[in-house]
Every structure is written in structure tokens, then in C-alpha cells.
C-alpha positions in Angstrom: -86.0 -28.1 -10.7 -83.3 -26.4 -12.8 -81.8 -23.3 -11.8 -83.1 -22.0 -15.4 -86.7 -22.3 -13.9 -85.9 -19.5 -11.6 -86.8 -15.9 -12.2 -85.4 -12.3 -9.7 -87.4 -9.3 -10.1 -85.2 -6.2 -9.0 -86.2 -2.9 -7.4 -84.5 0.0 -5.2 -84.4 2.5 -2.5 -82.8 5.1 -1.7 -83.5 7.4 1.9 -81.9 9.6 3.7 -80.3 8.4 7.4 -82.3 10.2 10.0 -81.5 11.6 13.6 -83.0 9.0 16.0 -84.1 11.7 18.6 -86.0 14.0 16.4 -86.9 12.1 12.9 -85.5 14.4 11.2 -82.9 14.4 8.0 -79.4 14.4 9.7 -77.3 15.0 6.8 -75.2 11.8 6.9 -76.2 10.5 4.1 -78.3 8.4 2.2 -78.6 4.4 2.6 -79.4 2.8 -0.6 -80.8 -0.6 -0.9 -81.5 -3.1 -3.8 -84.1 -6.0 -3.3 -84.9 -8.9 -5.6 -88.0 -10.7 -5.8 -87.5 -14.7 -6.7 -90.2 -17.0 -8.0 -90.1 -20.3 -10.6 -91.0 -19.0 -13.9 -93.6 -21.7 -13.5 -95.3 -19.3 -10.8 -94.9 -15.8 -12.7 -98.5 -15.7 -14.1 -100.4 -17.3 -11.1 -98.4 -14.3 -8.8 -99.1 -11.7 -11.3 -102.7 -12.8 -10.9 -102.5 -12.8 -7.3 -101.2 -9.4 -7.0 -103.8 -7.7 -9.2 -106.4 -9.3 -7.5 -105.0 -8.0 -4.2 -104.7 -4.3 -5.8 -108.5 -5.0 -6.9 -109.6 -6.1 -3.6 -107.8 -3.2 -1.6 -108.4 -0.9 -3.9 -104.9 0.9 -3.9 -101.7 0.3 -5.6 -98.9 -1.6 -3.4 -96.1 0.7 -4.5 -94.5 1.5 -1.2 -93.9 5.2 -2.1 -98.0 5.5 -2.2 -99.2 4.1 0.8 -98.9 6.8 2.7 -100.6 5.5 6.1 -99.5 2.5 8.5 -102.9 1.1 7.8 -102.2 0.5 4.3 -98.6 -0.7 4.7 -99.9 -3.2 6.6 -102.5 -4.0 4.3 -100.6 -4.1 1.3 -97.8 -6.5 2.7 -100.2 -8.9 4.7 -101.8 -9.3 1.1 -98.1 -10.1 -0.6 -97.5 -11.8 2.1 -100.5 -14.2 1.8 -99.3 -15.2 -1.4 -96.5 -18.1 -0.9 -94.4 -18.7 -4.3 -91.6 -15.9 -3.5 -89.0 -15.1 -1.3 -86.2 -12.1 -1.2 -82.9 -11.2 -1.3 -81.4 -8.0 -0.2 -78.4 -6.0 -0.8 -77.9 -2.6 0.8 -75.2 -0.2 1.9 -73.3 -1.0 5.1 -74.0 2.8 6.3 -75.5 6.0 4.9 -73.2 7.4 2.2 -72.9 11.2 2.2 -73.4 11.9 -1.5 -69.6 13.8 -2.1 -67.6 11.0 -3.8 -70.8 8.4 -3.8 -72.6 9.3 -6.7 -75.9 7.4 -7.0 -74.7 5.5 -10.5 -71.6 4.4 -8.9 -73.3 3.0 -5.9 -76.2 1.3 -7.9 -73.3 -0.3 -10.1 -71.4 -1.5 -7.2 -74.8 -3.1 -5.6 -76.1 -4.5 -8.5 -73.0 -6.5 -9.1 -73.3 -7.9 -5.9 -76.7 -8.4 -6.6 -76.3 -10.0 -9.9 -73.4 -12.4 -8.8 -75.5 -13.6 -5.5 -78.6 -14.4 -7.8 -76.3 -16.0 -10.5 -73.5 -18.2 -8.7 -75.6 -18.4 -5.4 -79.2 -18.8 -6.1 -79.4 -20.4 -9.6 -81.0 -17.4 -11.2 -80.3 -16.8 -14.9 -83.3 -14.2 -16.0 -83.3 -11.0 -13.9 -86.2 -8.0 -14.8 -85.5 -4.6 -13.0 -87.4 -1.3 -13.0 -86.6 0.6 -16.1 -85.3 4.3 -15.4 -85.6 5.3 -19.3 -88.2 7.7 -19.8 -91.0 6.5 -21.8 -91.2 6.1 -25.3 -87.5 7.1 -25.4 -86.3 3.2 -26.2 -83.3 2.0 -23.9 -82.5 4.9 -21.6 -78.6 5.5 -21.1 -79.4 4.7 -17.1 -80.8 1.1 -18.2 -77.6 0.6 -20.0 -75.7 0.6 -17.3 -77.1 -1.9 -16.1 -76.1 -3.9 -19.4 -72.8 -2.7 -18.5 -72.4 -3.8 -15.0 -73.6 -7.5 -16.3 -71.2 -7.7 -19.1 -68.4 -6.6 -16.9 -69.2 -9.5 -14.7 -69.6 -12.0 -17.1 -66.4 -10.5 -18.9 -64.6 -11.3 -15.3 -66.4 -14.7 -14.7 -68.2 -13.6 -11.7 -71.4 -15.1 -13.6 -72.6 -16.8 -16.3 -72.5 -16.1 -19.7 -76.3 -17.0 -20.0 -77.5 -14.7 -17.4 -79.9 -12.3 -18.8 -81.4 -8.4 -17.7 -84.3 -7.1 -18.7 -86.0 -3.8 -18.0 -89.6 -3.4 -17.0 -92.1 -0.6 -15.8 -93.9 -0.1 -12.9 -96.8 -1.9 -14.1 -94.9 -5.4 -13.9 -96.7 -6.6 -10.8 -93.7 -8.8 -9.6 -91.9 -5.7 -9.2 -94.1 -4.6 -6.8 -92.7 -7.4 -4.0 -89.5 -6.3 -4.7 -90.5 -2.5 -4.3 -92.4 -3.5 -0.7 -89.1 -5.5 0.5 -86.5 -2.7 -0.6 -89.3 0.4 0.7 -89.3 -1.6 4.2 -86.1 -1.8 4.8 -84.7 1.4 3.9 -87.5 2.7 5.7 -85.9 0.5 8.6 -82.2 1.6 8.0 -82.8 5.2 7.7 -84.7 5.3 11.2 -88.2 6.4 9.7 -90.0 3.2 10.3 -88.6 0.6 12.2 -91.7 -1.5 12.2 -92.8 -2.6 9.0 -89.8 -4.3 7.4 -90.6 -6.9 10.2 -93.8 -7.8 8.7 -91.7 -8.7 5.8 -88.5 -10.0 6.9 -89.5 -13.8 7.1 -89.5 -13.8 3.5 -86.0 -12.6 2.8 -84.3 -15.8 2.7 -80.1 -13.3 2.9 -79.0 -9.9 3.2 -75.8 -8.6 2.1 -74.2 -5.2 3.1 -71.9 -4.0 0.7 -69.4 -2.4 2.6 -67.7 0.9 2.0 -64.8 2.8 3.3 -64.9 5.3 5.8 -64.6 8.9 4.9 
């Protein structure tokens, strides 16, 4: 196996911190999580087929935000965990960040810098697909363009290989569903909304990195 055999699929999740006593949104700010599902290039099509088959069998999508009940979350994650050919990395904020002074674009860019660097320099990944934030039918959206700018800044600083490539796909890409499940479950744990679900998927997360922000 060579490094070029590895491909990563990235999705994100942002959720507000909750009061552990009441379960209500606390107003402290948001946790931001980026999850990467990593697969061998030769296993991509087989993994796609396994994921679409799981959806057909379950009768509902694997998108985390659409898994309204705990039963569906368990069933979805169990189906994904039964697929052998992937593992994950997580990069997240070290604490809940208040909106003032921490724009979502800035936070995303900083976390993606860390994720791109880890995937490439430590994980040997040279091909990354992210979920597109572009409006349908409008081509390369400014938000997707910002991700390319993050990559170019890393290449210019020689923090990643000049051969690292990124692309964007819609949520219809099955490999993004894995990243979505990991990111959603992790952000639920961090914000205090659901402290159980992440434990169902955590054994496949080979590394978790917290990006540290200074105290306000």
C-alpha cells in the first residue's frame, strides 16, 4: 500500500453547549467538530455499495440530523460499524466558542488547516472530499472556494504536500455519511445533548485532536 491509496471524506457538525442540569442551551457558545472517514482507494466503491445497501435495508437515511430517535441512531451506527473498510479522525474545538470574536468561517478554516495537515503528513492522505456548501446549480460557491484557499495557504507554508487535492461533493455521496455520523455523535457528546451515542462509534476513531483557543 502506498500513501496515495488513501482517501478521506470530511463532514462537520456545530452544536451549542447545553446546561448539564437542565439540558437547555446554555449560551456559552458552540462546539465545532470536523470528522474524516478514511478508506483505501480500492475499497471506495465497495464501501459505497455497503452504505447504500444499509439504507435500503433500514428504510431511512444515515444522515445524523435525520435520526430523530435513539433507536434509529443505534441501528444506523451499528450498520456503519459493520462495514470494515474505514476508520476516522476527529478535529474539534477545545471548548465552546461564543459567536463574538469567533466567526464560523474562521473557526472552520482553522480546524480544516489542522485536519488537512494531519491527514496528509501523518495519515498519508493525498485526496480529500468535503461536503459542499454551495447552492445547487451555482458551481463553485464562495464557501467552497474558502476551503481551497485554506489548502493553498498550507501548501505555500509547506505544511502539506503540494500533491494534496481537495474536492467537494453533495451529501448524496455515501462516504460522507460516515463522517457525518461521527461528527454528529461527537458534537452531541461535547455539547451535552447525548452522552451515549458517541461510544457506539468511538472505537473506529483512531485520533482526536483539540484545537485550542485562548480564553476570552
